[in-house]
C-alpha positions in Angstrom: 5.0 -14.5 11.3 1.4 -14.7 12.4 -1.2 -16.1 10.1 -4.0 -13.5 9.5 -6.2 -15.4 7.0 -7.0 -12.1 5.2 -5.8 -13.1 1.7 -2.6 -11.1 1.9 -0.2 -13.8 3.1 1.4 -14.1 -0.4 2.0 -10.3 -0.4 3.5 -10.5 3.0 5.8 -13.3 1.8 6.9 -11.4 -1.3 7.7 -8.0 0.2 9.7 -6.7 3.2 7.9 -5.0 6.1 9.3 -1.6 5.1 8.8 -0.7 1.5 10.4 1.9 -0.9 8.3 3.9 -3.3 9.4 1.6 -6.1 8.2 -1.5 -4.1 4.8 0.1 -3.4 4.5 0.9 -7.1 5.3 -2.7 -8.0 2.8 -4.0 -5.4 0.0 -1.7 -6.4 0.9 -1.8 -10.2 1.2 2.0 -10.2 3.8 4.4 -11.5 6.3 5.6 -8.8 5.2 9.2 -9.5 1.6 8.2 -8.7 2.7 6.6 -5.4 4.6 9.7 -4.4 1.5 11.9 -5.2 -0.7 9.5 -3.1 1.8 9.6 -0.2 2.0 13.4 -0.3 -1.8 13.8 -0.2 -2.3 11.1 2.4 -4.0 8.4 0.4 -1.2 6.0 1.2 0.3 6.3 4.7 4.0 7.0 4.5 6.9 8.1 6.7 9.8 10.4 5.9 12.8 11.0 8.1 13.5 14.6 8.9 15.8 16.1 6.2 15.1 13.3 3.8 13.2 13.4 0.6 12.6 9.6 0.6 9.3 8.1 1.6 9.1 4.8 3.5 6.0 2.7 3.7 5.0 0.0 6.1 3.7 -3.0 4.3 0.9 -3.5 6.8 -0.2 0.2 6.2 -0.4 -0.4 2.5 -2.4 -3.6 3.0 -4.7 -1.8 5.5 -5.2 0.9 2.9 -6.2 -1.7 0.3 -8.6 -3.3 2.8 -10.2 0.1 3.7 -10.8 1.0 0.1 -12.4 -2.1 -1.3 -14.7 -1.5 -4.2 -18.1 -3.3 -4.0 -20.1 -4.0 -7.1 -23.0 -1.8 -7.8 -26.4 -3.4 -7.2 -27.7 -5.1 -10.3 -31.0 -3.5 -11.4 -33.7 -6.0 -12.3 
């Protein structure tokens, strides 16, 4: 696996490349129902095979979502 130096190497080592809803919930410390809601409204990229109710998530997509939604501290007023 290629080193990326983005701080997510431990996550990549702990989770498979394709995740279930439960694995995403564990990774993000969320409830599975919240993950499903976020997948349905597009906040977390997901795939679903035709005729299936199950969502699948690419680990790199979840990591990319985390990177794209970083919170920066508000400027401290002096």
